[in-house]
N, CA, C and O atoms as a CHARMM CRD file, in Angstrom:
* protein
*
  252
    1    1 MET  N     10.93800   7.07900   5.50200 PROA 1      0.00000
    2    1 MET  CA     9.55400   7.11300   4.41300 PROA 1      0.00000
    3    1 MET  C      9.21900   8.31100   4.30600 PROA 1      0.00000
    4    1 MET  O      9.71500   9.06900   5.13900 PROA 1      0.00000
    5    2 THR  N      8.09800   9.02100   3.07100 PROA 2      0.00000
    6    2 THR  CA     8.11200  10.38600   2.95400 PROA 2      0.00000
    7    2 THR  C      6.08700  10.38300   3.81500 PROA 2      0.00000
    8    2 THR  O      5.22300   9.63000   4.26600 PROA 2      0.00000
    9    3 ASP  N      6.34200  11.57000   3.57500 PROA 3      0.00000
   10    3 ASP  CA     5.14800  11.42100   4.12500 PROA 3      0.00000
   11    3 ASP  C      3.59300  10.71800   3.53200 PROA 3      0.00000
   12    3 ASP  O      2.68000  10.34100   4.26700 PROA 3      0.00000
   13    4 PHE  N      3.60000  10.66900   1.98700 PROA 4      0.00000
   14    4 PHE  CA     2.93600  10.07000   1.12600 PROA 4      0.00000
   15    4 PHE  C      3.18700   8.58700   1.06000 PROA 4      0.00000
   16    4 PHE  O      2.41600   7.94400   0.34700 PROA 4      0.00000
   17    5 GLU  N      4.19000   7.91400   1.72100 PROA 5      0.00000
   18    5 GLU  CA     4.74200   6.45300   1.73900 PROA 5      0.00000
   19    5 GLU  C      3.97600   6.37000   3.18300 PROA 5      0.00000
   20    5 GLU  O      3.22300   5.41000   3.34300 PROA 5      0.00000
   21    6 ARG  N      4.06900   6.96700   3.85000 PROA 6      0.00000
   22    6 ARG  CA     3.61400   6.91100   5.48700 PROA 6      0.00000
   23    6 ARG  C      1.95200   6.54400   5.02300 PROA 6      0.00000
   24    6 ARG  O      1.41700   5.49600   5.38400 PROA 6      0.00000
   25    7 LYS  N      1.50800   7.19300   4.48800 PROA 7      0.00000
   26    7 LYS  CA    -0.12900   7.46000   4.53700 PROA 7      0.00000
   27    7 LYS  C     -0.32100   5.90800   3.46100 PROA 7      0.00000
   28    7 LYS  O     -1.28900   5.33600   3.96300 PROA 7      0.00000
   29    8 VAL  N      0.07300   5.24200   2.52300 PROA 8      0.00000
   30    8 VAL  CA    -0.08100   5.00200   1.86500 PROA 8      0.00000
   31    8 VAL  C     -0.07600   3.11200   2.75400 PROA 8      0.00000
   32    8 VAL  O     -0.86000   2.17700   2.91700 PROA 8      0.00000
   33    9 TYR  N      1.73100   3.57500   3.17300 PROA 9      0.00000
   34    9 TYR  CA     1.13700   2.29900   4.02000 PROA 9      0.00000
   35    9 TYR  C      0.69200   2.46900   5.16800 PROA 9      0.00000
   36    9 TYR  O      1.33600   1.64400   5.81600 PROA 9      0.00000
   37   10 GLN  N     -0.35700   3.27700   6.25900 PROA 10     0.00000
   38   10 GLN  CA    -1.15800   2.81600   7.07300 PROA 10     0.00000
   39   10 GLN  C     -2.39200   2.45200   6.49000 PROA 10     0.00000
   40   10 GLN  O     -3.11600   1.63600   7.06100 PROA 10     0.00000
   41   11 ILE  N     -2.90000   3.28100   4.76700 PROA 11     0.00000
   42   11 ILE  CA    -4.47400   2.59400   4.06400 PROA 11     0.00000
   43   11 ILE  C     -3.80000   1.38200   4.15600 PROA 11     0.00000
   44   11 ILE  O     -4.38700   0.73600   5.02400 PROA 11     0.00000
   45   12 ILE  N     -2.75300   0.65800   3.65400 PROA 12     0.00000
   46   12 ILE  CA    -2.65600  -0.61700   3.89100 PROA 12     0.00000
   47   12 ILE  C     -2.64900  -1.43100   4.84100 PROA 12     0.00000
   48   12 ILE  O     -3.26200  -2.49500   4.75000 PROA 12     0.00000
   49   13 VAL  N     -2.08700  -1.15300   5.72600 PROA 13     0.00000
   50   13 VAL  CA    -2.22400  -2.14700   6.84200 PROA 13     0.00000
   51   13 VAL  C     -3.29200  -1.76500   7.71700 PROA 13     0.00000
   52   13 VAL  O     -3.07600  -2.00000   8.90600 PROA 13     0.00000
   53   14 ASN  N     -4.55300  -1.15700   7.38800 PROA 14     0.00000
   54   14 ASN  CA    -5.54300  -0.47100   8.20100 PROA 14     0.00000
   55   14 ASN  C     -6.37600  -1.61900   7.45600 PROA 14     0.00000
   56   14 ASN  O     -6.86000  -2.54900   8.10100 PROA 14     0.00000
   57   15 LEU  N     -6.55800  -1.48100   5.71000 PROA 15     0.00000
   58   15 LEU  CA    -7.31100  -2.28600   5.90500 PROA 15     0.00000
   59   15 LEU  C     -7.09200  -3.64600   5.35800 PROA 15     0.00000
   60   15 LEU  O     -7.85300  -4.24100   4.59500 PROA 15     0.00000
   61   16 HSD  N     -5.71400  -4.16300   5.94100 PROA 16     0.00000
   62   16 HSD  CA    -5.26300  -5.33100   6.59900 PROA 16     0.00000
   63   16 HSD  C     -5.79900  -5.75000   7.40300 PROA 16     0.00000
   64   16 HSD  O     -6.74700  -6.49600   7.15900 PROA 16     0.00000
   65   17 LEU  N     -5.42700  -5.45700   8.72100 PROA 17     0.00000
   66   17 LEU  CA    -6.34400  -6.08000   9.56300 PROA 17     0.00000
   67   17 LEU  C     -7.76100  -6.08200   9.51600 PROA 17     0.00000
   68   17 LEU  O     -8.31200  -6.93800  10.20800 PROA 17     0.00000
   69   18 TYR  N     -8.65000  -5.12400   8.69000 PROA 18     0.00000
   70   18 TYR  CA    -9.73200  -6.06200   8.27700 PROA 18     0.00000
   71   18 TYR  C     -9.66800  -6.94400   6.83100 PROA 18     0.00000
   72   18 TYR  O    -10.31100  -6.63000   5.83000 PROA 18     0.00000
   73   19 GLY  N     -9.10000  -7.67700   6.89100 PROA 19     0.00000
   74   19 GLY  CA    -8.53300  -8.65400   6.07600 PROA 19     0.00000
   75   19 GLY  C     -9.03300  -8.17200   4.61300 PROA 19     0.00000
   76   19 GLY  O     -9.59600  -8.61400   3.61200 PROA 19     0.00000
   77   20 ARG  N     -8.66200  -7.38800   4.95400 PROA 20     0.00000
   78   20 ARG  CA    -8.72100  -6.68500   3.17100 PROA 20     0.00000
   79   20 ARG  C     -7.93900  -5.97400   2.60900 PROA 20     0.00000
   80   20 ARG  O     -7.70900  -4.98000   3.29900 PROA 20     0.00000
   81   21 ASN  N     -7.19100  -5.98600   1.31700 PROA 21     0.00000
   82   21 ASN  CA    -6.64600  -5.82500   0.50800 PROA 21     0.00000
   83   21 ASN  C     -6.74700  -4.39400  -0.31700 PROA 21     0.00000
   84   21 ASN  O     -7.41700  -4.49400  -1.34500 PROA 21     0.00000
   85   22 PRO  N     -6.22800  -3.14400  -0.06600 PROA 22     0.00000
   86   22 PRO  CA    -7.11600  -2.11100  -0.80300 PROA 22     0.00000
   87   22 PRO  C     -6.61300  -2.38300  -3.00200 PROA 22     0.00000
   88   22 PRO  O     -5.79300  -2.92500  -3.74400 PROA 22     0.00000
   89   23 THR  N     -7.22900  -1.95600  -3.00400 PROA 23     0.00000
   90   23 THR  CA    -7.70300  -2.04500  -4.65800 PROA 23     0.00000
   91   23 THR  C     -6.67800  -0.45600  -4.98100 PROA 23     0.00000
   92   23 THR  O     -6.27400   0.31800  -4.11400 PROA 23     0.00000
   93   24 LEU  N     -6.45900  -0.34100  -6.55200 PROA 24     0.00000
   94   24 LEU  CA    -5.94000   0.88700  -6.23400 PROA 24     0.00000
   95   24 LEU  C     -6.97000   1.82400  -6.69500 PROA 24     0.00000
   96   24 LEU  O     -6.48200   2.92900  -6.93200 PROA 24     0.00000
   97   25 ASN  N     -8.31100   1.74700  -6.91400 PROA 25     0.00000
   98   25 ASN  CA    -9.08200   2.51500  -6.42300 PROA 25     0.00000
   99   25 ASN  C     -9.57600   3.15900  -5.44200 PROA 25     0.00000
  100   25 ASN  O    -10.22900   4.20200  -5.41900 PROA 25     0.00000
  101   26 ASP  N     -9.14100   2.31100  -4.43300 PROA 26     0.00000
  102   26 ASP  CA    -9.35200   2.91100  -3.12400 PROA 26     0.00000
  103   26 ASP  C     -7.69000   2.88300  -2.31100 PROA 26     0.00000
  104   26 ASP  O     -7.43200   2.55800  -1.15200 PROA 26     0.00000
  105   27 LEU  N     -6.89900   3.27400  -3.23000 PROA 27     0.00000
  106   27 LEU  CA    -5.86400   3.91700  -2.61500 PROA 27     0.00000
  107   27 LEU  C     -5.56500   5.67300  -3.39500 PROA 27     0.00000
  108   27 LEU  O     -4.72000   6.54600  -3.20100 PROA 27     0.00000
  109   28 LYS  N     -6.73700   5.53900  -4.29500 PROA 28     0.00000
  110   28 LYS  CA    -6.53300   6.87600  -4.90400 PROA 28     0.00000
  111   28 LYS  C     -7.63300   7.28700  -4.48700 PROA 28     0.00000
  112   28 LYS  O     -7.76600   8.49000  -4.71200 PROA 28     0.00000
  113   29 ARG  N     -8.35000   6.90000  -4.06000 PROA 29     0.00000
  114   29 ARG  CA    -9.93800   7.73900  -3.40500 PROA 29     0.00000
  115   29 ARG  C     -9.26900   8.35500  -1.97400 PROA 29     0.00000
  116   29 ARG  O     -9.27000   9.54900  -1.67400 PROA 29     0.00000
  117   30 LYS  N     -8.79300   7.43700  -1.29600 PROA 30     0.00000
  118   30 LYS  CA    -8.03400   7.83400  -0.02100 PROA 30     0.00000
  119   30 LYS  C     -7.05500   8.65400   0.08800 PROA 30     0.00000
  120   30 LYS  O     -6.54300   8.97400   1.16000 PROA 30     0.00000
  121   31 THR  N     -6.60400   9.19700  -1.40300 PROA 31     0.00000
  122   31 THR  CA    -5.13400   9.43800  -1.57900 PROA 31     0.00000
  123   31 THR  C     -5.17300  11.04900  -1.91600 PROA 31     0.00000
  124   31 THR  O     -4.61300  12.06200  -1.49500 PROA 31     0.00000
  125   32 GLY  N     -6.04600  10.74700  -2.80700 PROA 32     0.00000
  126   32 GLY  CA    -6.29200  11.62000  -3.54300 PROA 32     0.00000
  127   32 GLY  C     -4.80600  12.03700  -4.95000 PROA 32     0.00000
  128   32 GLY  O     -4.45200  13.02800  -5.58800 PROA 32     0.00000
  129   33 LYS  N     -4.46600  10.88700  -4.84900 PROA 33     0.00000
  130   33 LYS  CA    -3.27000  11.25100  -5.60000 PROA 33     0.00000
  131   33 LYS  C     -3.44500  10.41500  -7.04400 PROA 33     0.00000
  132   33 LYS  O     -4.58700   9.97100  -7.15400 PROA 33     0.00000
  133   34 SER  N     -2.72900  10.16000  -7.96700 PROA 34     0.00000
  134   34 SER  CA    -2.52400   9.58200  -9.14300 PROA 34     0.00000
  135   34 SER  C     -2.25300   8.31500  -8.97300 PROA 34     0.00000
  136   34 SER  O     -2.59700   7.76000  -7.93000 PROA 34     0.00000
  137   35 GLU  N     -1.76900   7.82100  -9.70000 PROA 35     0.00000
  138   35 GLU  CA    -2.36300   5.80400 -10.00700 PROA 35     0.00000
  139   35 GLU  C     -0.46400   6.21600 -10.43500 PROA 35     0.00000
  140   35 GLU  O      0.31000   5.38100  -9.96700 PROA 35     0.00000
  141   36 GLU  N      0.01200   7.04200 -11.00500 PROA 36     0.00000
  142   36 GLU  CA     1.35600   6.92400 -11.45100 PROA 36     0.00000
  143   36 GLU  C      2.47200   6.81500  -9.60900 PROA 36     0.00000
  144   36 GLU  O      3.42600   6.16900  -9.17600 PROA 36     0.00000
  145   37 ASP  N      1.51800   7.91200  -9.11500 PROA 37     0.00000
  146   37 ASP  CA     1.72600   8.64900  -8.00100 PROA 37     0.00000
  147   37 ASP  C      2.22200   7.65300  -6.65900 PROA 37     0.00000
  148   37 ASP  O      3.24300   7.83200  -5.99400 PROA 37     0.00000
  149   38 ILE  N      1.21800   6.58100  -6.46800 PROA 38     0.00000
  150   38 ILE  CA     0.63000   5.32200  -5.50500 PROA 38     0.00000
  151   38 ILE  C      1.71700   4.44000  -6.10000 PROA 38     0.00000
  152   38 ILE  O      2.60000   4.04000  -5.34200 PROA 38     0.00000
  153   39 ARG  N      1.74200   4.04600  -7.58200 PROA 39     0.00000
  154   39 ARG  CA     2.37600   2.88400  -7.91700 PROA 39     0.00000
  155   39 ARG  C      4.11900   3.53100  -7.41700 PROA 39     0.00000
  156   39 ARG  O      4.89900   2.64100  -7.07800 PROA 39     0.00000
  157   40 VAL  N      4.56200   4.72300  -7.38900 PROA 40     0.00000
  158   40 VAL  CA     5.84100   5.20700  -6.93400 PROA 40     0.00000
  159   40 VAL  C      6.35600   4.43800  -6.06500 PROA 40     0.00000
  160   40 VAL  O      7.25900   3.60200  -6.05600 PROA 40     0.00000
  161   41 ALA  N      4.95200   5.25600  -4.64600 PROA 41     0.00000
  162   41 ALA  CA     4.92700   5.05500  -3.29000 PROA 41     0.00000
  163   41 ALA  C      5.12600   3.34000  -3.17000 PROA 41     0.00000
  164   41 ALA  O      6.25100   2.91000  -2.91500 PROA 41     0.00000
  165   42 VAL  N      4.31100   2.66500  -3.30900 PROA 42     0.00000
  166   42 VAL  CA     4.18400   1.39300  -3.08600 PROA 42     0.00000
  167   42 VAL  C      5.98800   0.67900  -3.63000 PROA 42     0.00000
  168   42 VAL  O      6.86700   0.07700  -3.01300 PROA 42     0.00000
  169   43 LYS  N      5.86700   1.07700  -4.80800 PROA 43     0.00000
  170   43 LYS  CA     7.39100   0.22200  -5.18700 PROA 43     0.00000
  171   43 LYS  C      8.28500   0.56000  -4.43400 PROA 43     0.00000
  172   43 LYS  O      8.95400  -0.37800  -4.00100 PROA 43     0.00000
  173   44 SER  N      8.68100   1.98500  -3.96000 PROA 44     0.00000
  174   44 SER  CA     9.32900   2.58700  -2.90400 PROA 44     0.00000
  175   44 SER  C      9.56100   1.53600  -1.90300 PROA 44     0.00000
  176   44 SER  O     10.63800   0.95200  -1.79000 PROA 44     0.00000
  177   45 LEU  N      8.22800   1.24400  -0.97200 PROA 45     0.00000
  178   45 LEU  CA     7.87500   0.92900   0.39500 PROA 45     0.00000
  179   45 LEU  C      7.83300  -0.72000   0.04700 PROA 45     0.00000
  180   45 LEU  O      8.01200  -1.50200   0.98000 PROA 45     0.00000
  181   46 LEU  N      7.56900  -1.28800  -1.45700 PROA 46     0.00000
  182   46 LEU  CA     8.74600  -2.52400  -1.96300 PROA 46     0.00000
  183   46 LEU  C     10.04200  -2.70200  -1.21300 PROA 46     0.00000
  184   46 LEU  O     10.36800  -3.46800  -0.30700 PROA 46     0.00000
  185   47 MET  N     10.69200  -1.73400  -1.88900 PROA 47     0.00000
  186   47 MET  CA    12.33400  -1.23200  -1.84300 PROA 47     0.00000
  187   47 MET  C     12.84600  -1.73100  -0.37200 PROA 47     0.00000
  188   47 MET  O     13.47500  -2.69700   0.06100 PROA 47     0.00000
  189   48 LYS  N     12.33700  -0.74600   0.07600 PROA 48     0.00000
  190   48 LYS  CA    12.59900  -0.40000   1.44900 PROA 48     0.00000
  191   48 LYS  C     12.45100  -1.77600   2.62700 PROA 48     0.00000
  192   48 LYS  O     13.25100  -1.81600   3.56200 PROA 48     0.00000
  193   49 GLY  N     11.37400  -2.86200   2.48300 PROA 49     0.00000
  194   49 GLY  CA    11.19900  -4.15900   2.78000 PROA 49     0.00000
  195   49 GLY  C     10.31500  -3.57000   3.51800 PROA 49     0.00000
  196   49 GLY  O     10.38700  -4.01600   4.66300 PROA 49     0.00000
  197   50 GLU  N      9.32400  -2.59200   3.38100 PROA 50     0.00000
  198   50 GLU  CA     8.18600  -2.09900   4.54000 PROA 50     0.00000
  199   50 GLU  C      6.93600  -3.44700   4.19100 PROA 50     0.00000
  200   50 GLU  O      6.44600  -4.26100   4.97300 PROA 50     0.00000
  201   51 LEU  N      6.73500  -3.27700   2.89400 PROA 51     0.00000
  202   51 LEU  CA     6.00500  -3.91100   2.19700 PROA 51     0.00000
  203   51 LEU  C      6.15000  -5.55900   1.21000 PROA 51     0.00000
  204   51 LEU  O      6.77900  -5.71900   0.16400 PROA 51     0.00000
  205   52 LYS  N      5.46200  -6.44100   1.86500 PROA 52     0.00000
  206   52 LYS  CA     5.80200  -7.81600   0.82600 PROA 52     0.00000
  207   52 LYS  C      4.42900  -8.19800   0.37800 PROA 52     0.00000
  208   52 LYS  O      3.45700  -8.33200   1.12100 PROA 52     0.00000
  209   53 TRP  N      4.46500  -8.41800  -1.38900 PROA 53     0.00000
  210   53 TRP  CA     3.35100  -9.56600  -1.90700 PROA 53     0.00000
  211   53 TRP  C      3.51300 -10.89800  -1.37000 PROA 53     0.00000
  212   53 TRP  O      4.50000 -11.63000  -1.44600 PROA 53     0.00000
  213   54 ASP  N      2.28800 -11.12300  -0.76200 PROA 54     0.00000
  214   54 ASP  CA     2.59000 -12.55100  -0.83500 PROA 54     0.00000
  215   54 ASP  C      1.29700 -13.38600  -1.96600 PROA 54     0.00000
  216   54 ASP  O      0.09100 -13.63200  -1.92600 PROA 54     0.00000
  217   55 LYS  N      2.46400 -13.59000  -2.91500 PROA 55     0.00000
  218   55 LYS  CA     1.87000 -14.12400  -4.16500 PROA 55     0.00000
  219   55 LYS  C      0.84500 -15.67200  -3.89800 PROA 55     0.00000
  220   55 LYS  O     -0.19800 -15.86800  -4.52100 PROA 55     0.00000
  221   56 GLN  N      1.29800 -16.44900  -3.06800 PROA 56     0.00000
  222   56 GLN  CA    -0.04300 -17.80400  -2.92500 PROA 56     0.00000
  223   56 GLN  C     -1.38300 -16.97200  -2.18400 PROA 56     0.00000
  224   56 GLN  O     -2.55000 -17.25000  -2.46300 PROA 56     0.00000
  225   57 LYS  N     -1.08400 -16.17300  -1.44200 PROA 57     0.00000
  226   57 LYS  CA    -2.23000 -15.38900  -0.47200 PROA 57     0.00000
  227   57 LYS  C     -2.95900 -14.83400  -1.42300 PROA 57     0.00000
  228   57 LYS  O     -4.12200 -15.23100  -1.49800 PROA 57     0.00000
  229   58 LYS  N     -2.47300 -13.72400  -2.45500 PROA 58     0.00000
  230   58 LYS  CA    -2.70000 -12.66400  -2.84700 PROA 58     0.00000
  231   58 LYS  C     -3.09100 -11.55200  -1.48000 PROA 58     0.00000
  232   58 LYS  O     -4.20200 -11.19200  -1.09200 PROA 58     0.00000
  233   59 MET  N     -1.92400 -11.24500  -1.03200 PROA 59     0.00000
  234   59 MET  CA    -2.67300 -10.59800   0.38900 PROA 59     0.00000
  235   59 MET  C     -1.05300  -9.69700   0.36900 PROA 59     0.00000
  236   59 MET  O     -0.18600  -9.93300  -0.47200 PROA 59     0.00000
  237   60 TRP  N     -0.93700  -8.84200   1.28000 PROA 60     0.00000
  238   60 TRP  CA    -0.31900  -7.95300   1.39700 PROA 60     0.00000
  239   60 TRP  C      0.83100  -8.47800   2.79500 PROA 60     0.00000
  240   60 TRP  O      0.27000  -9.36600   3.43600 PROA 60     0.00000
  241   61 GLU  N      2.06900  -8.18200   3.30400 PROA 61     0.00000
  242   61 GLU  CA     2.53300  -8.98300   4.05000 PROA 61     0.00000
  243   61 GLU  C      2.60300  -7.52900   4.70800 PROA 61     0.00000
  244   61 GLU  O      2.58800  -6.59000   3.91200 PROA 61     0.00000
  245   62 ILE  N      2.67200  -7.26200   5.95400 PROA 62     0.00000
  246   62 ILE  CA     3.10300  -6.12400   6.83300 PROA 62     0.00000
  247   62 ILE  C      4.41000  -6.43100   7.57000 PROA 62     0.00000
  248   62 ILE  O      4.60700  -7.53100   8.08700 PROA 62     0.00000
  249   63 LYS  N      5.34600  -5.37700   7.60600 PROA 63     0.00000
  250   63 LYS  CA     6.72800  -5.85700   7.99800 PROA 63     0.00000
  251   63 LYS  C      6.61100  -4.70000   9.05300 PROA 63     0.00000
  252   63 LYS  O      7.53500  -4.48500   9.83800 PROA 63     0.00000
């Protein structure tokens, strides 16, 4: 996991603990990165199995 992926993952985990899903704007504001960079990091986390999206609950599942 790269440093940026770790940062995005930690933001998602922290907000998940409070029962929130971070929006793209939340991630852009907290990381200072572009939408494209964030999408690449999230896609990588999904492919590595670190994150999973629950379509029914509309929430991230943290591994």
